[in-house]
Structure formats: C-alpha cells, structure tokens
C-alpha positions in Angstrom: 24.0 -6.4 77.6 20.2 -6.2 77.2 20.6 -2.8 75.6 23.1 -4.2 73.1 20.7 -7.1 72.1 17.8 -4.6 71.6 20.0 -2.4 69.5 21.1 -5.4 67.4 17.5 -6.5 66.9 16.4 -3.0 65.7 19.3 -2.9 63.3 18.4 -6.3 61.8 14.7 -5.2 61.4 15.8 -2.0 59.7 18.1 -3.9 57.4 15.4 -6.4 56.4 13.0 -3.5 55.6 15.6 -1.8 53.5 16.3 -5.0 51.6 12.6 -5.5 50.9 12.4 -2.0 49.5 15.4 -2.5 47.3 13.9 -5.7 45.9 10.6 -4.0 44.9 8.4 -5.4 47.6 6.4 -3.6 50.3 6.2 -4.6 54.0 3.3 -7.0 53.2 5.3 -8.9 50.6 3.4 -7.4 47.7 5.0 -5.8 44.6 6.2 -2.3 45.2 4.4 0.2 42.9 6.4 2.1 40.4 7.5 5.5 41.5 6.3 7.1 38.2 3.9 5.4 35.9 5.1 5.1 32.3 3.1 6.7 29.5 2.7 4.9 26.1 4.0 6.8 23.1 1.7 7.1 20.0 2.8 5.0 17.1 4.8 6.9 14.5 2.7 7.4 11.4 4.4 6.4 8.1 5.2 9.3 5.8 2.9 9.5 2.8 4.2 8.0 -0.4 4.3 9.9 -3.7 2.6 8.5 -6.8 4.8 8.3 -9.9 3.4 9.8 -13.1 3.3 8.0 -16.4 4.9 10.9 -18.2 8.2 10.0 -19.9 11.3 11.7 -18.4 13.0 14.4 -20.4 16.5 13.7 -21.4 18.6 16.6 -20.1 22.0 15.3 -21.0 24.1 17.1 -23.5 23.7 20.8 -24.2 21.1 22.9 -22.4 18.1 23.6 -24.7 16.8 27.1 -25.3 13.2 28.0 -26.2 11.8 27.5 -29.6 12.2 30.4 -32.1 15.4 31.6 -30.2 18.4 32.3 -32.5 21.8 30.8 -31.8 25.1 31.8 -33.5 27.1 28.8 -34.8 30.3 28.4 -36.8 29.7 27.3 -40.4 30.7 24.1 -42.0 34.5 23.4 -42.2 34.8 26.3 -39.7 34.0 28.9 -42.4 31.7 31.8 -41.6 29.1 32.3 -39.0 25.5 31.1 -39.2 22.7 32.4 -37.0 20.1 29.5 -36.8 16.5 30.0 -35.6 14.0 27.1 -35.7 10.7 28.9 -36.6 8.2 26.1 -37.2 7.5 22.5 -36.3 4.8 20.4 -37.8 3.8 16.8 -36.8 2.2 14.7 -39.6 1.2 11.1 -40.2 1.8 11.4 -43.9 4.0 13.3 -46.3 2.7 13.0 -49.8 2.6 9.3 -50.6 4.9 8.4 -47.7 3.9 7.4 -44.2 6.2 7.5 -41.2 7.9 4.2 -40.2 7.9 5.1 -36.5 4.5 6.9 -36.4 5.2 10.6 -36.9 7.0 12.9 -39.3 8.4 16.0 -37.5 9.1 18.7 -40.0 11.3 21.5 -38.7 11.6 24.8 -40.6 14.8 26.8 -40.0 15.8 30.4 -40.7 19.6 30.5 -41.2 21.4 33.9 -41.7 25.0 34.3 -42.7 26.6 36.8 -40.2 30.2 37.0 -41.6 32.1 38.3 -44.6 32.2 34.7 -46.0 29.5 32.5 -47.3 28.5 29.9 -44.7 26.8 26.6 -44.8 25.6 24.0 -42.2 28.1 21.5 -41.0 27.4 17.9 -42.2 30.7 16.0 -41.9 31.5 16.6 -38.2 28.0 17.3 -36.9 24.6 18.3 -38.3 21.1 17.8 -36.9 19.6 15.3 -34.5 16.2 14.9 -32.8 16.7 13.4 -29.3 13.8 11.8 -27.5 13.2 11.1 -23.7 15.2 7.8 -24.1 18.3 9.8 -25.2 18.4 8.0 -28.6 19.3 10.4 -31.5 17.3 10.4 -34.8 18.9 12.0 -37.9 16.9 13.8 -40.6 16.0 11.6 -43.6 16.0 8.4 -41.5 13.1 5.9 -41.7 10.7 7.1 -44.4 11.5 10.8 -43.9 13.8 10.7 -47.0 10.8 10.0 -49.1 9.2 13.4 -48.2 10.0 16.6 -50.2 9.0 20.2 -49.5 9.1 22.5 -52.5 10.4 25.9 -51.7 12.6 24.9 -48.8 16.3 24.8 -49.6 18.0 21.8 -48.2 21.7 22.9 -48.3 24.2 25.1 -50.0 26.3 28.2 -49.1 24.4 31.2 -47.7 25.9 34.5 -48.9 26.9 37.2 -46.4 24.0 39.1 -45.0 21.3 36.9 -46.6 18.9 34.3 -45.1 17.9 30.9 -46.3 14.7 29.0 -45.2 15.4 25.3 -44.8 13.6 22.2 -43.6 14.7 19.1 -41.8 12.3 16.1 -41.6 12.6 13.4 -38.9 10.7 10.0 -38.7 10.1 9.7 -34.9 7.8 7.9 -32.4 4.9 9.7 -30.7 6.9 9.7 -27.4 9.8 11.4 -29.1 7.3 14.0 -30.5 6.0 14.7 -27.0 9.4 15.1 -25.3 12.0 16.1 -27.8 15.2 18.1 -28.1 16.5 19.4 -31.4 20.3 19.5 -31.5 22.7 20.9 -34.0 26.5 20.4 -33.9 28.5 23.1 -35.8 31.8 23.2 -37.6 33.8 23.3 -34.3 31.8 20.3 -33.0 30.0 22.6 -30.5 26.4 21.5 -29.8 23.4 23.8 -29.7 19.9 22.7 -28.6 16.3 23.8 -28.7 13.1 22.4 -27.1 10.4 21.9 -29.7 6.8 22.5 -28.8 4.7 19.3 -28.6 2.1 20.7 -31.1 2.2 22.4 -34.5 3.8 25.8 -34.0 5.1 28.6 -36.2 4.4 30.9 -39.1 4.9 28.2 -41.8 2.5 25.6 -40.3 -0.2 26.1 -43.0 2.3 26.1 -45.8 4.1 22.9 -44.6 0.8 21.0 -44.0 -0.4 22.0 -47.5 2.7 20.7 -49.1 2.6 17.5 -47.1 -1.1 16.9 -48.0 -2.0 16.7 -44.4 
C-alpha cells in the first residue's frame, strides 16, 4: 500500500513538471526561454524610381517610318502608273517671303519623284496625299495655316510625270516647334496605302541653301 502511494505521488510530481514545461514556465515559476532566438530581418529597401523626361513622345501609330532620303515606290494618282518618291531636303523657317507661320514654323519638304512605269504618273490628291504628323498624332496638311502664302520658284507643285523622268517638288507645312522636333511625314497613294518617313529635326539635304535663299531666311 505504501509503495502504491509513493508511486502515485511520483506520478503527480512528474505530471506537474510536464504541465509547467508545456505552459512555458520553468521549475521556479519563471518564463521558459525560447528554444531558438528569433533574428530580425532587415527592412526591404524600396526600388528606385525612374525620372520621367520632358521630351514629347513620338507618335508611332500608322505606317512605320523609314529613314530620310530613302525611296519608296507608290501607286500614282487614280491608280495610274508608279511613282518612286524620295524626300531629299527639309528646311525649317520662321518666315517665307512676306509670310510668317501661324503656328511658329514653316517646314519645307523637297521631294524627288520619278515615274517608274510606261504611263505618266502623278501624286494622289483625292484619296490621300501628304500629311505631317506630330507627337500628338494630329495631322497637318500642306498649305494649311499661312503655308499657302509661301511660293518656291523652280519647284513644280503638281502635274503628270512622264515615264523615266524625275520631278522635284516641294510641300510646305505650317507646324508647331514640337511638331518640328518629333515629326512623321506620311503620303497616301492611289490605292490608299500609306508610306512614312522620319524627318530630321534640323535643316538637312542638298537643297537647303537654295530653299533658304528663296524663302529669304
């Protein structure tokens, strides 16, 4: 009997000790230390931010633009003949004779157009023609604003080009300085197919001196 009481007492003591351990306390009633100390993680550094530039975005909608002075073959007006068109020169001016640009800049584009078929060919005007498209995507047509007041002697404006011959033409746009810096020149031919070039942002080409002399700039 005595042995049974001693065994029961030992079992109770063991049970109490186990209960204290499970409750996070030691034998003296203090808090049980953690088995493995936790380590603090360094704060995550924020990723660096990029600074936006003030440059206007280029409008890349519509046809892809080729480089300046690159020829493109187009179908002539009323789908007659083939015209190979090459922009050769661009001049930016703040006056053209007695006229001043309404929007800030005259952009004069000189074009070399060669008839490549057995039929005389001309530019398309009814279904397409020329446009200058700036970074905002808005098109400007030649002769708009005060560009219609500017004339360039020696540059044929229109008319059929005989087979195997080349005509030198000019188109004048009244544009803003922003459109001059980020422009796209687009021509739509007789099949309504668009062709595009990326004009340089400064005077470029073999006719620069001649055009500036005739503009009086």
